[in-house]
C-alpha positions in Angstrom: 0.0 0.0 0.0 1.3 3.4 -0.9 1.9 5.9 1.9 -0.5 8.8 1.6 1.2 11.9 0.3 0.0 14.0 3.3 1.7 11.6 5.7 5.0 11.8 3.8 4.7 15.6 3.9 4.1 15.5 7.7 7.1 13.2 8.2 9.3 15.4 6.0 8.4 18.5 7.9 9.0 16.8 11.3 12.4 15.4 10.1 13.4 18.8 8.8 12.5 20.5 12.1 14.7 18.1 14.0 17.6 18.6 11.6 17.4 22.3 11.4 16.7 23.2 15.1 20.3 23.1 16.2 21.2 25.5 13.3 18.2 27.8 13.5 17.8 27.9 17.3 21.2 27.0 18.9 21.1 26.4 22.6 22.2 29.2 24.8 22.3 26.8 27.8 21.6 23.1 28.3 20.4 22.5 31.8 18.1 20.2 33.7 16.4 20.5 37.1 16.1 17.0 38.6 14.7 17.6 42.0 11.7 15.9 43.6 8.2 17.3 42.9 7.4 20.0 45.5 11.0 21.2 45.8 10.7 24.0 43.3 10.7 22.3 39.9 7.8 24.4 38.8 9.5 27.5 40.1 12.7 26.8 38.2 10.5 26.7 35.1 9.2 30.2 35.9 12.7 31.5 36.7 13.9 30.3 33.3 10.9 31.3 31.3 13.1 33.5 29.0 14.7 30.3 27.8 13.1 27.3 26.0 11.9 25.6 29.2 9.3 23.0 30.0 8.1 21.4 33.2 7.6 17.6 32.8 8.4 17.6 29.1 7.8 14.5 27.0 5.9 12.6 29.7 4.5 10.1 27.2 8.0 8.8 26.7 9.6 9.5 30.0 7.0 8.0 32.4 7.1 4.6 30.7 10.9 4.8 30.8 10.9 5.7 34.5 8.5 2.9 35.3 10.7 0.4 33.4 13.7 1.6 35.4 11.9 1.2 38.7 10.7 -2.2 37.7 14.3 -3.2 37.0 13.6 -3.9 33.3 15.1 -0.8 31.7 18.0 -1.3 29.4 20.3 1.7 30.2 21.8 1.8 26.7 18.3 1.7 25.1 17.1 4.4 27.4 20.1 6.6 26.5 19.3 6.2 22.8 15.6 7.1 23.3 16.5 10.1 25.4 19.0 11.4 22.9 16.4 11.1 20.1 13.7 12.8 22.1 16.1 15.6 23.1 16.5 16.5 19.4 12.7 16.7 19.2 12.1 18.9 22.2 15.4 20.9 22.0 14.9 22.5 25.4 17.4 24.7 27.1 16.0 24.1 30.6 14.2 20.8 31.3 12.7 20.6 34.8 11.0 17.5 36.1 11.2 14.9 38.9 11.4 12.3 36.1 14.9 13.5 35.3 15.9 12.4 38.8 14.5 8.9 38.2 16.3 8.6 34.9 19.4 10.4 36.0 21.8 7.5 35.3 20.7 7.4 31.6 20.5 11.2 31.2 24.0 11.9 32.5 25.5 9.8 29.7 22.9 10.7 27.1 23.5 14.4 27.6 27.2 14.7 28.3 27.2 18.5 28.2 24.1 19.1 30.3 24.4 20.7 33.7 22.0 19.6 36.5 20.3 21.5 39.3 19.1 19.5 42.3 16.5 21.4 44.2 16.3 20.0 47.7 14.0 20.7 50.6 14.0 19.4 54.2 12.1 16.1 54.4 9.4 17.4 56.8 8.2 20.4 54.9 8.6 18.5 51.6 6.5 15.6 52.8 3.8 17.9 54.1 3.7 19.8 50.8 3.5 16.5 48.8 0.6 15.3 51.0 -1.1 18.7 50.6 -0.9 18.4 46.8 -2.2 14.8 46.8 -5.2 15.8 49.0 -6.0 18.9 47.1 -5.6 17.4 43.7 -6.5 13.7 43.8 -5.9 11.7 40.6 -7.5 8.6 39.1 -5.8 5.3 39.9 -5.4 4.7 36.2 -3.3 7.9 35.8 0.2 7.3 34.6 1.5 9.5 37.4 -0.4 7.5 40.0 1.0 4.3 38.6 4.5 5.8 38.7 4.0 7.0 42.3 2.9 3.6 43.5 6.2 2.2 42.2 8.6 4.9 43.6 6.7 5.1 46.9 6.9 1.3 47.2 3.3 1.2 48.2 3.0 -2.5 47.9 6.2 -3.2 49.8 6.0 -0.9 52.8 3.4 -1.9 55.3 1.6 0.6 57.6 2.1 0.8 61.3 -0.5 1.8 63.9 0.9 5.3 63.8 0.1 5.7 60.1 -3.7 5.6 60.8 -4.2 9.4 60.2 -2.5 9.1 56.8 -4.6 6.1 55.8 -7.8 7.9 56.8 -6.8 10.7 54.4 -6.3 8.1 51.6 -2.5 8.4 51.8 0.3 5.9 52.3 2.5 5.1 55.3 5.0 7.7 56.3 8.0 5.5 55.4 6.9 5.5 51.8 7.5 9.2 51.4 10.6 9.4 53.6 12.4 6.6 51.7 11.5 8.3 48.4 13.1 11.6 49.6 16.3 9.8 50.5 16.6 7.5 47.4 15.8 10.2 44.9 18.3 12.7 46.3 20.9 10.1 47.0 20.8 8.7 43.4 21.3 12.2 41.9 24.2 13.0 44.3 25.9 9.7 43.5 25.4 9.9 39.7 26.0 13.4 38.6 29.7 14.5 38.5 30.4 17.4 40.9 31.4 19.8 38.1 28.0 19.3 36.5 25.8 19.5 39.6 24.5 22.6 41.5 22.5 22.0 44.7 19.9 24.6 45.6 17.8 24.6 48.7 14.1 25.3 47.9 14.0 28.3 50.4 17.0 29.8 48.6 15.8 29.6 45.0 15.3 33.4 44.5 18.4 34.3 46.5 20.5 31.9 44.5 19.5 33.3 41.1 22.9 35.1 40.7 24.6 31.8 41.5 22.6 29.9 38.9 23.3 32.5 36.3 27.0 32.5 36.9 27.2 28.7 36.9 25.4 28.6 33.6 27.3 31.5 32.1 24.3 33.7 31.5 23.3 37.3 32.6 21.3 37.6 35.9 18.6 39.7 34.3 17.7 36.8 32.0 16.3 34.9 35.0 12.9 36.0 36.4 12.9 36.4 40.2 9.2 37.3 40.2 8.4 33.7 39.0 10.5 32.1 41.7 7.7 30.7 43.9 5.1 28.9 41.7 2.5 26.2 42.5 2.3 26.6 46.2 -0.4 24.6 47.9 -3.8 26.1 47.6 -4.8 24.6 51.0 -2.5 23.4 53.7 -3.6 20.4 55.8 -0.6 20.2 58.3 -0.7 16.4 58.0 2.5 15.7 59.8 1.1 17.5 62.8 -1.6 14.9 63.1 1.0 12.1 63.5 2.9 11.1 66.7 6.0 13.3 66.7 8.3 10.6 68.0 7.2 8.3 65.2 7.9 11.0 62.6 11.3 11.7 64.1 12.2 8.0 64.3 11.1 7.4 60.7 13.1 10.4 59.5 16.2 9.2 61.2 15.8 5.7 59.9 15.3 6.7 56.3 16.8 10.2 55.9 19.2 10.7 58.7 22.4 11.0 56.7 21.2 13.5 54.1 19.2 15.5 56.5 22.4 15.9 58.6 24.3 16.9 55.5 21.9 19.5 54.2 19.6 20.4 57.0 21.4 19.7 60.3 19.5 22.3 62.2 16.0 21.6 60.9 13.6 19.7 63.2 10.0 18.6 62.9 9.1 20.9 65.7 10.6 23.9 64.0 8.8 23.1 60.7 5.5 22.7 62.5 6.0 26.0 64.3 6.7 27.8 61.1 3.5 26.5 59.6 1.5 28.1 62.4 3.7 31.1 62.3 
């Protein structure tokens, strides 16, 4: 059967676009924010809005890749090939998504000149923010994002304790699910990305660190928009961690996140975070 002329035309246009983009629109920077959701990935998108930037780009490809990785069936070399090909299609200058953190081992090799920004937030305020989002914006169980979250939160492996009852009543998972994700995501990025290609920015310091980000990427400060540095804050706060036994929260944090919390947030405590929320 002959291929319809209109389909050949569409393919030719798409192929031409991929071939010509590097010539017609060369990259000024090639960077990627690979932090967890609710650490400022949306805000990085706003700060870099003067560049070709997207939040959660190419999810129809990256979510299945991420799930294959978490299921232990992802071929790293094949993932690198797919990511390289998709990079030519999107041709972004700033790519910001938690998916990048999951696929970081493939991305570091697939994009050898890319610089990575890891946005990191203390585990207590991060977890509360994640829970606020899930409660405020529930998604269908069939959603690709929900399926991905079940995998990375290890929802079928980690069993609830009696102290998790308030979470379960809200339709959420045991506390250890969230805390182990915080540790594993950040640890994987820190262990994978070479030091000279990684910039670590604390969520609370995003706006203050704009000059640092600009200098690190070799671009003028004024190209980054500080007015867009705090996007997608929770529409309603539920203070979920305050509903849990504080000793249980502290013990779970120490068990799963102790080393990284000590490294990045040595002075941050659950009590301090809860006090700031009522502030």
